[in-house]
C-alpha positions as CSV (number, residue, x, y, z in Angstrom):
1,M,-5.8,11.6,-12.7
2,P,-4.7,7.9,-12.4
3,E,-6.6,5.8,-14.5
4,I,-8.6,2.5,-12.2
5,R,-10.3,0.6,-14.1
6,H,-9.2,-3.0,-13.4
7,I,-8.9,-3.8,-9.7
8,L,-7.1,-7.3,-8.3
9,C,-8.0,-8.6,-5.3
10,P,-5.9,-11.5,-3.8
11,T,-7.9,-13.0,-0.6
12,D,-6.7,-15.5,1.1
13,L,-10.0,-16.6,2.4
14,S,-9.2,-15.1,5.8
15,D,-10.4,-12.8,8.6
16,V,-9.0,-9.7,7.0
17,A,-10.1,-10.8,3.2
18,P,-13.4,-8.5,3.7
19,G,-12.0,-5.8,4.4
20,A,-10.0,-5.8,1.6
21,F,-12.5,-6.6,-0.9
22,A,-15.2,-3.7,1.2
23,H,-12.1,-1.2,-0.4
24,A,-11.7,-2.6,-3.3
25,V,-15.8,-2.3,-4.2
26,A,-15.7,1.7,-3.0
27,L,-12.8,2.6,-5.2
28,A,-14.0,0.3,-8.1
29,R,-17.8,2.0,-7.4
30,F,-16.1,5.9,-7.5
31,H,-13.9,4.9,-10.4
32,E,-16.3,2.6,-12.1
33,A,-14.0,-0.2,-12.4
34,E,-14.2,-3.5,-12.7
35,V,-13.1,-6.0,-9.5
36,E,-11.5,-9.2,-9.8
37,L,-11.0,-11.8,-6.7
38,A,-8.1,-14.1,-7.5
39,Y,-7.6,-16.7,-4.9
40,V,-4.1,-19.0,-5.2
41,H,-3.5,-22.7,-4.5
42,E,-0.3,-22.8,-3.7
43,A,0.6,-25.8,-5.9
44,L,2.8,-28.9,-4.1
45,L,6.7,-29.6,-6.2
46,P,6.7,-33.7,-6.5
47,G,8.8,-34.6,-3.6
48,P,11.7,-37.1,-4.2
49,A,9.1,-39.7,-3.1
50,G,7.1,-38.9,-5.8
51,P,4.1,-36.2,-6.5
52,P,2.3,-34.4,-3.9
53,T,-0.9,-35.8,-2.1
54,H,-3.1,-33.3,-2.4
55,P,-7.1,-33.7,-4.1
56,P,-6.8,-33.7,-8.4
57,W,-7.1,-29.6,-9.6
58,A,-10.3,-29.8,-10.3
59,V,-11.7,-30.9,-7.5
60,L,-9.9,-28.5,-5.5
61,D,-10.9,-26.1,-8.3
62,H,-14.6,-26.7,-7.4
63,E,-14.0,-26.6,-3.9
64,V,-11.9,-22.9,-4.2
65,R,-14.5,-21.7,-6.8
66,G,-16.9,-22.3,-4.1
67,R,-15.7,-21.3,-1.1
68,L,-15.0,-17.8,-3.0
69,L,-18.8,-17.8,-4.3
70,S,-19.8,-17.7,-0.1
71,A,-17.1,-14.5,0.7
72,L,-18.8,-12.6,-2.2
73,E,-22.0,-13.7,-0.9
74,A,-20.8,-12.6,2.2
75,L,-20.4,-8.7,0.6
76,A,-23.0,-8.9,-1.7
77,V,-24.7,-5.8,-0.2
78,S,-21.4,-3.2,-1.1
79,A,-20.6,-5.0,-4.7
80,S,-23.9,-4.2,-5.2
81,G,-23.7,-2.4,-9.1
82,V,-20.0,-3.4,-9.2
83,P,-19.3,-5.5,-11.6
84,V,-16.8,-8.3,-10.8
85,R,-15.4,-12.1,-11.6
86,F,-13.3,-14.6,-10.0
87,G,-9.9,-15.7,-10.9
88,V,-8.5,-19.5,-9.7
89,Y,-4.7,-19.8,-10.3
90,E,-2.5,-22.3,-9.3
91,G,1.8,-22.0,-8.4
92,V,3.4,-20.4,-6.4
93,V,1.3,-17.4,-4.6
94,A,3.4,-14.3,-5.7
95,P,4.3,-14.7,-8.8
96,E,1.2,-16.0,-9.5
97,I,-0.5,-12.6,-8.7
98,L,2.5,-10.3,-9.8
99,G,1.7,-12.2,-13.1
100,R,-2.1,-11.8,-13.2
101,A,-1.8,-8.5,-12.3
102,A,0.6,-7.4,-15.3
103,T,-1.2,-9.8,-17.8
104,W,-5.0,-8.6,-17.1
105,P,-3.1,-5.7,-16.7
106,A,-4.8,-4.2,-13.2
107,H,-4.1,-0.8,-12.6
108,L,-4.5,-1.8,-8.7
109,V,-3.8,-4.5,-6.1
110,V,-5.8,-4.5,-3.1
111,M,-4.5,-7.0,-0.6
112,G,-5.0,-7.4,3.2
113,T,-2.6,-7.3,5.9
114,H,-2.6,-9.3,9.0
115,G,0.2,-6.6,10.1
116,R,0.7,-7.4,13.6
117,G,-0.2,-11.0,13.6
118,G,-1.8,-13.3,11.6
119,F,-0.4,-16.8,10.4
120,E,3.0,-17.0,8.1
121,R,1.6,-17.0,4.4
122,W,0.0,-14.3,4.3
123,V,2.1,-11.9,6.6
124,L,4.5,-9.3,5.1
125,G,7.6,-10.9,4.6
126,S,6.2,-13.2,2.9
127,V,3.4,-13.3,-0.3
128,T,2.2,-9.4,1.0
129,E,5.4,-8.0,1.0
130,R,6.5,-9.4,-2.3
131,V,3.5,-7.6,-4.7
132,L,4.5,-5.1,-2.3
133,R,7.8,-4.6,-3.2
134,K,7.5,-5.8,-7.3
135,A,4.6,-5.2,-8.6
136,T,4.3,-3.0,-11.6
137,C,1.4,-1.2,-10.5
138,P,-0.2,0.5,-7.2
139,V,-1.2,-1.7,-4.8
140,L,-3.2,-0.8,-1.6
141,A,-2.4,-2.5,1.6
142,V,-5.1,-3.0,4.6
143,P,-4.6,-3.8,7.3
144,A,-6.8,-5.9,9.5
145,V,-7.7,-2.7,11.6
146,A,-8.6,-0.7,9.4
147,S,-11.2,-3.4,7.8
148,A,-14.4,-1.0,8.0
149,P,-15.1,0.1,4.1
150,P,-13.9,3.7,3.2
151,P,-16.7,6.3,3.2
152,A,-19.0,6.2,0.8
153,G,-18.8,9.1,-2.4
154,A,-14.9,9.4,-2.2
155,P,-13.1,7.1,-0.9
156,F,-10.5,8.8,1.3
157,R,-10.2,12.3,2.5
158,R,-7.6,12.6,4.5
159,L,-3.8,11.7,2.8
160,V,-0.8,11.7,4.6
161,C,2.6,11.5,2.3
162,P,6.4,11.0,3.6
163,V,9.0,11.7,0.7
164,D,12.3,11.8,0.8
165,F,13.3,13.6,-2.6
166,S,14.0,10.4,-4.1
167,A,12.7,10.3,-7.3
168,S,9.9,7.3,-6.5
169,S,9.1,9.1,-3.3
170,V,8.0,12.3,-5.8
171,A,6.3,9.9,-7.9
172,A,4.4,9.0,-4.9
173,A,4.0,12.3,-3.9
174,R,2.3,13.6,-7.8
175,Y,0.1,10.6,-7.4
176,A,-0.7,11.4,-4.4
177,L,-1.4,15.2,-5.8
178,A,-3.7,13.3,-8.6
179,L,-5.9,11.8,-5.4
180,A,-6.2,14.3,-3.6
181,G,-7.7,16.2,-6.1
182,E,-9.9,14.1,-8.2
183,R,-11.3,13.7,-4.3
184,G,-11.1,17.3,-2.7
185,A,-8.9,15.4,-0.2
186,T,-6.8,17.2,2.4
187,L,-2.8,15.8,1.8
188,T,0.0,16.4,4.3
189,L,3.5,16.2,2.6
190,L,5.9,15.0,4.9
191,H,9.9,15.1,5.2
192,V,11.8,13.6,8.0
193,V,14.5,14.6,8.7
194,E,16.5,11.5,10.1
195,W,18.4,13.3,13.1
196,P,18.9,11.4,16.5
197,V,17.1,14.9,18.2
198,E,17.8,13.5,22.2
199,N,22.1,13.8,21.1
200,E,21.8,17.0,19.2
201,H,24.3,18.7,22.1
202,A,26.3,16.2,22.4
203,T,26.6,15.7,19.0
204,R,28.1,19.7,18.4
205,L,31.9,19.9,16.4
206,A,34.2,22.1,17.0
207,G,33.7,25.9,15.5
208,F,30.3,23.6,14.0
209,D,26.9,24.9,14.7
210,V,25.1,21.7,14.6
211,P,21.2,23.0,15.4
212,E,22.2,25.7,12.6
213,Y,22.6,23.0,10.2
214,R,19.7,21.0,11.4
215,R,17.4,24.0,10.5
216,Y,18.9,24.8,7.8
217,L,17.9,21.3,6.2
218,E,15.2,22.0,7.8
219,R,14.5,25.1,6.3
220,D,15.3,23.1,2.7
221,A,13.3,20.5,2.8
222,L,10.2,23.1,3.4
223,D,10.7,24.2,0.3
224,R,11.0,21.5,-1.9
225,L,7.9,20.2,-0.9
226,R,5.8,23.5,-1.3
227,C,7.7,23.6,-5.1
228,L,5.9,19.7,-5.1
229,A,2.4,20.8,-3.5
230,G,2.7,23.9,-6.6
231,E,2.2,21.5,-9.1
232,A,-1.0,20.6,-7.9
233,D,-3.4,20.8,-11.0
234,T,-6.4,22.5,-8.8
235,A,-6.7,24.1,-5.7
236,H,-6.9,21.7,-2.5
237,D,-5.8,21.4,0.7
238,V,-2.1,20.5,1.1
239,E,-0.5,20.9,4.1
240,T,3.6,21.1,4.3
241,R,5.3,19.2,7.1
242,I,8.7,18.2,8.3
243,A,9.9,16.2,11.5
244,G,13.1,15.1,12.5
245,G,13.8,11.6,14.1
246,R,13.6,8.1,13.2
247,P,11.5,8.3,9.3
248,W,8.7,5.2,10.0
249,R,8.3,6.7,13.6
250,E,7.7,9.7,13.0
251,I,5.6,9.3,9.7
252,L,3.6,6.4,11.6
253,R,3.0,9.3,14.8
254,V,1.7,12.1,12.0
255,V,-0.4,9.6,10.3
256,E,-2.2,9.3,13.8
257,D,-2.0,13.1,14.3
258,R,-3.8,13.6,11.4
259,S,-6.3,10.5,11.5
260,A,-5.2,9.9,8.2
261,D,-7.2,7.2,6.3
262,L,-4.6,6.8,3.6
263,V,-1.3,6.7,3.0
264,V,1.2,7.0,0.1
265,M,4.3,6.2,-0.5
266,G,6.9,5.4,-3.1
267,V,9.3,2.1,-3.2
268,R,11.8,2.1,-6.2
269,G,11.3,-1.7,-7.0
270,R,13.5,-4.8,-7.5
271,S,17.2,-4.5,-6.3
272,A,18.5,-6.4,-3.0
273,L,19.4,-3.1,-1.8
274,D,15.5,-2.2,-2.7
275,L,14.4,-5.1,-0.3
276,V,16.8,-3.5,2.3
277,L,15.4,0.0,1.6
278,F,11.6,-1.3,1.4
279,G,12.3,-3.1,4.7
280,S,13.6,-0.5,6.8
281,T,10.6,2.7,6.0
282,T,7.9,0.7,4.2
283,H,7.8,-1.8,5.7
284,H,7.5,-0.6,9.5
285,V,5.0,1.6,7.8
286,V,2.8,-1.1,6.4
287,R,3.1,-3.0,9.6
288,G,2.1,-0.3,11.7
289,A,-0.5,1.9,10.3
290,G,-3.7,1.6,11.6
291,C,-4.8,2.5,8.1
292,P,-4.5,1.3,4.8
293,V,-1.1,2.6,3.1
294,L,-0.9,3.1,-0.8
295,V,2.3,2.2,-2.5
296,V,3.5,3.1,-5.9
297,H,6.2,1.7,-7.9
298,T,9.1,3.3,-10.4
299,D,11.6,1.4,-12.0
C-alpha cells in the first residue's frame, strides 16, 4: 500500500484552490495524513536599475499568511479533524514547491490546474507542468471541473491507468493496483495501439497482412495487461482494455466512458526527451480530463 503521511498542497489562492485543497483534505482523512497548505511568493530579482519594488518580505509574509488563513477558514468543515500546517515561501515558484516536497518530505503533492484556461502563471506549461514532471513523489493534478471533493470514506472508486509497457507506466499500473486494492475500487488498465485506423486499408503493403498484424499487437498487449492485473494482492475489479488511435484521445474517451474519478499515469522524469514525451500524452490528458490525474514518477 502506498505510504501517504505528508500531503503538500501548493495554492495560488485562485478559484481552483478550494477544490484542490478539498481533495487534499479528503485524502489526508483517508490516510490519516497531515496537509501543508503552501503559498510561494515569486521573489523578484534585482534589475539593472536597482532592487525590485515590492513590499518588504515581512509585510508581504503577514499579508499572505492572512489570506491563507482566510482560505482555510472557508474550508473549515472539510478540514475538520485533519492536521493542517501553513507554509509561506519566497522564491521561484516551481523550484520552491519541488524543494519543499523533497525536504519535508511529501508523499503526495496535490495541485489545482486551470486546464483549458485561466491566468498563465499556473496553467499547464508553467508551474504545474514543471512540478508534474520533476517531483520525486506522486503528484495529483485536480482540474477546475473536478472541484467537488471526493466522496467520504474512500476517495476515488473508478480508476483508469494507461499502460504503454514502459518502465514508468508499469510502475504506475502497480501503484494503481495498490490504490484500487486498498479502496475496493474498480480499475481499468488500458493500452492504446497507436494505429491509423482510418487509413488501415490504404496502408496495406504487398504481401503483408496489416489487419492481422494489428490483431497480433492487440492480443499481445492484452496478454501483458492481464499479467499485470494478475499481480494484484487482493481480489478486486480489474478490467483490461485495448483501444486503437491517438493515445491521449483514446485515454480521455475511456475516462469519460468509464465515468472515472481518477487517472493514474507514469512519467519518466526530467530530461529534454521526457519533456517532449510528457507534452505529447500526459500533458494532453491532464489538460483534458474531467477528473484528477495522479502522475507517478520513475527515474
